[in-house]
C-alpha positions in Angstrom: 0.0 0.0 0.0 1.4 3.4 -1.0 1.4 6.3 1.6 -1.1 8.1 -0.6 -4.0 6.1 -2.0 -6.8 7.1 -4.4 -10.5 6.8 -3.9 -10.6 4.2 -6.6 -8.0 2.1 -4.7 -9.8 2.4 -1.4 -13.2 1.4 -2.8 -11.6 -1.6 -4.5 -10.0 -2.8 -1.2 -12.8 -1.9 1.3 -13.6 -4.8 3.6 -10.5 -6.8 2.8 -8.7 -8.6 5.7 -6.2 -6.5 7.6 -7.4 -3.1 6.2 -9.0 -0.5 8.5 -10.2 3.0 7.6 -10.2 5.9 10.1 -12.0 9.3 9.8 -9.6 11.9 11.4 -11.8 15.0 10.7 -11.0 17.9 13.0 -12.2 21.5 12.9 -11.3 24.7 14.6 -13.7 25.2 17.6 -14.9 28.5 16.2 -16.2 26.8 13.1 -19.0 25.1 15.1 -18.4 21.8 13.3 -18.1 18.4 15.1 -16.0 15.8 13.4 -17.7 13.1 15.4 -21.2 14.3 14.7 -20.5 14.5 11.0 -18.9 11.0 11.1 -22.1 9.6 12.7 -24.2 11.1 10.0 -22.0 9.9 7.1 -18.7 8.2 6.6 -16.9 5.7 4.4 -18.4 2.3 5.0 -16.7 0.4 7.8 -14.7 3.5 8.9 -13.9 4.3 12.6 -13.6 7.7 14.1 -10.2 8.8 15.3 -10.9 11.6 17.8 -7.8 13.9 17.7 -9.0 16.0 20.7 -9.7 12.9 22.8 -6.6 11.0 22.0 -4.4 13.7 23.6 -2.5 14.8 26.7 -5.3 16.5 28.7 -2.9 17.7 31.4 -1.3 20.1 28.9 -2.5 23.6 28.4 -1.9 23.4 24.7 -4.6 21.7 22.6 -4.4 18.0 21.5 -0.8 17.4 22.5 0.5 13.9 21.9 -0.5 11.5 24.8 1.7 8.8 26.3 2.3 5.7 24.3 0.2 3.7 26.7 -2.8 6.1 26.4 -2.5 6.1 22.6 -2.4 2.3 22.4 -5.4 1.9 24.6 -7.3 4.5 22.6 -6.5 2.7 19.3 -7.6 -0.6 20.7 -10.9 0.9 21.9 -11.3 2.5 18.4 -10.6 -0.8 16.7 -7.3 0.1 15.0 -4.4 -2.4 15.3 -0.7 -1.5 14.8 -0.1 -4.4 12.4 -3.0 -3.5 10.1 -3.0 -1.5 6.9 -4.6 1.8 8.0 -6.1 4.4 5.6 -6.9 7.7 7.2 -9.1 10.4 5.7 -10.9 13.6 6.7 -13.7 16.0 5.7 -11.9 19.1 6.9 -10.3 22.1 5.1 -7.4 21.7 7.5 -6.5 18.3 6.0 -6.4 16.8 9.5 -6.0 13.2 8.2 -2.3 13.8 8.1 -2.3 14.5 11.8 -3.8 11.0 12.2 -1.2 9.6 9.8 1.6 11.3 11.9 0.3 10.1 15.2 -0.2 6.5 14.1 3.3 6.3 12.7 4.8 8.1 15.7 3.4 5.5 18.0 4.3 2.5 15.9 1.7 1.6 13.3 3.5 -0.3 10.5 1.6 0.8 7.4 -0.5 4.0 7.2 -1.8 5.8 4.1 -3.8 9.0 3.5 -6.8 9.0 1.2 -6.1 11.6 -1.5 -9.0 14.1 -1.6 -10.6 12.8 1.5 -14.3 12.3 2.1 -15.2 15.3 -0.1 -13.8 13.6 -3.2 -15.3 10.3 -2.2 -18.8 11.7 -2.0 -18.4 13.9 -5.1 -17.6 10.7 -7.1 -20.8 9.1 -5.8 -19.1 6.4 -3.8 -21.0 4.6 -0.9 -21.4 6.0 2.6 -22.4 4.5 5.9 -23.6 6.1 9.2 -23.7 5.4 12.9 -21.0 4.0 15.2 -18.6 1.4 14.1 -19.0 -2.0 15.7 -16.4 -3.0 18.3 -13.6 -5.3 17.3 -10.7 -6.9 19.2 -7.3 -5.7 18.0 -3.8 -5.2 19.5 -1.8 -1.9 19.2 1.8 -2.4 20.2 3.4 1.0 20.7 6.9 1.8 19.4 7.9 5.4 19.4 9.6 7.1 16.5 12.1 9.9 17.0 10.2 12.6 15.1 8.9 15.1 17.7 10.6 18.1 19.4 9.4 20.1 22.4 9.6 23.8 23.4 12.9 23.4 25.4 14.6 21.8 22.4 13.3 24.6 20.1 14.6 27.2 22.6 18.0 25.6 22.8 18.4 25.6 19.0 17.7 22.6 16.8 20.2 23.3 13.9 17.7 22.8 11.1 15.2 25.0 9.3 11.8 25.7 10.9 8.8 25.6 8.5 5.6 27.2 9.7 2.5 25.9 7.9 0.1 28.7 9.0 -1.3 31.2 6.6 0.8 34.3 5.8 -1.3 36.7 7.8 -1.0 34.7 11.0 2.7 34.1 10.4 3.6 37.7 9.9 1.3 38.9 12.7 -1.0 41.0 10.6 -3.9 38.7 11.7 -4.6 38.0 15.4 -4.3 34.5 16.6 -7.7 32.8 17.0 -6.8 31.5 20.5 -7.2 33.9 23.4 -3.9 34.8 25.1 -1.7 33.8 22.2 0.5 36.5 20.7 0.7 37.2 17.0 3.8 36.4 14.9 6.2 33.5 14.5 9.3 31.8 15.9 12.3 34.0 14.9 14.2 32.7 11.9 11.4 30.4 10.7 10.2 30.1 7.1 6.6 30.2 6.0 5.0 27.6 3.8 1.2 27.6 4.2 -0.1 24.1 4.1 -3.1 24.9 1.9 -0.7 25.7 -1.0 0.1 22.0 -1.2 -3.4 21.0 -2.2 -5.6 21.4 -5.3 -9.1 22.7 -5.0 -10.6 19.2 -4.7 -8.4 18.4 -1.7 -5.9 16.2 -3.6 -2.2 16.9 -3.2 -0.5 18.8 -6.0 2.1 17.1 -8.1 5.5 16.3 -6.7 7.1 18.9 -9.0 4.7 21.7 -7.9 5.3 20.8 -4.2 9.0 20.8 -4.6 8.9 24.3 -6.1 6.7 25.5 -3.2 9.4 24.3 -0.7 12.1 26.0 -2.8 10.1 29.3 -3.0 9.8 29.2 0.8 13.6 29.0 1.1 13.6 25.3 2.1 14.3 21.9 0.5 11.8 19.1 0.6 14.7 16.6 0.7 16.6 18.0 3.8 15.8 17.8 7.5 13.4 20.4 9.0 11.1 21.1 11.8 7.4 21.7 11.0 5.2 23.9 13.2 1.8 25.5 12.8 -1.0 26.7 15.1 -1.5 23.6 17.2 0.3 20.7 15.6 -2.4 19.8 13.0 -1.6 21.4 9.6 2.2 21.2 10.1 1.8 17.5 9.3 1.0 18.3 5.7 4.5 19.6 5.3 5.9 16.4 6.9 3.7 14.1 4.8 4.7 15.8 1.6 8.4 15.4 2.6 7.7 11.7 3.3 6.3 11.2 -0.1 9.5 12.7 -1.5 11.5 10.2 0.4 12.5 12.4 3.3 11.8 11.0 6.8 14.0 13.5 8.6 11.2 16.0 9.2 10.2 16.6 12.9 7.1 18.1 14.4 7.1 20.8 17.1 3.9 19.4 18.7 3.1 22.4 20.9 3.5 24.8 17.9 2.3 28.4 18.1 -0.5 27.7 20.6 2.3 26.8 23.1 5.0 29.1 21.9 2.8 32.2 21.4 1.1 31.8 24.8 4.5 31.8 26.7 5.5 35.4 27.4 9.2 34.3 27.8 9.6 32.9 24.3 11.1 35.2 21.6 8.7 36.2 18.9 9.0 37.9 15.5 6.5 39.7 13.2 6.7 40.6 9.6 7.8 38.4 6.6 10.3 35.5 6.9 
């Protein structure tokens, strides 16, 4: 299974032994949309709902921070997702939150994870089948095994020696637009580059061609083939930058999980405004 699968491929393989599908839809709270409620109303047949807000470290002030490996494993077993299965993640969100699910599953040890190109929107637009309601329980085993692909605020402050790519929109990056979270300052981490995640996608939610994406990294002052740290508002959209690098053969991209919701809320961290 490739890391990016088409709607045609998924419909052909639905229901096959060892394949599980997960809806990772997540929305900004101000949008008034519920990923779970929308999943219950309609989803790809047989899919399970991966709740990004629930599968998180609730002791942290920053939103949906990565939980412990034990917490994650228990949550996946309760959801019905095993670490040795082929897992296809998708979303119905303009934030392309499926790649957050992709990152988390790989970070905690899932062997084979793919993203559905175009997500649920493309699936429905093509007239493919949909189900509704809760997924039935199933007994699975998730054996956690952590990847070294996350950095924390202390590591960022001490200097990480690699470019920082910020996936937020330009207005939030340069500070001309206020952060949507109360108490979070405008601007960006000094020295970081800006590559808005939305630029990686076509209008139908599919990823742009590898050549177009490579040019976008170069235009931002970065290389898709070299190590970097990705950041964003709260650790969701940064994963689009990491996923694109993975497709290009680069698995040396790290996620700053706390991202700007953690950095911008700390009065002691240095901050910059204006262009990169």
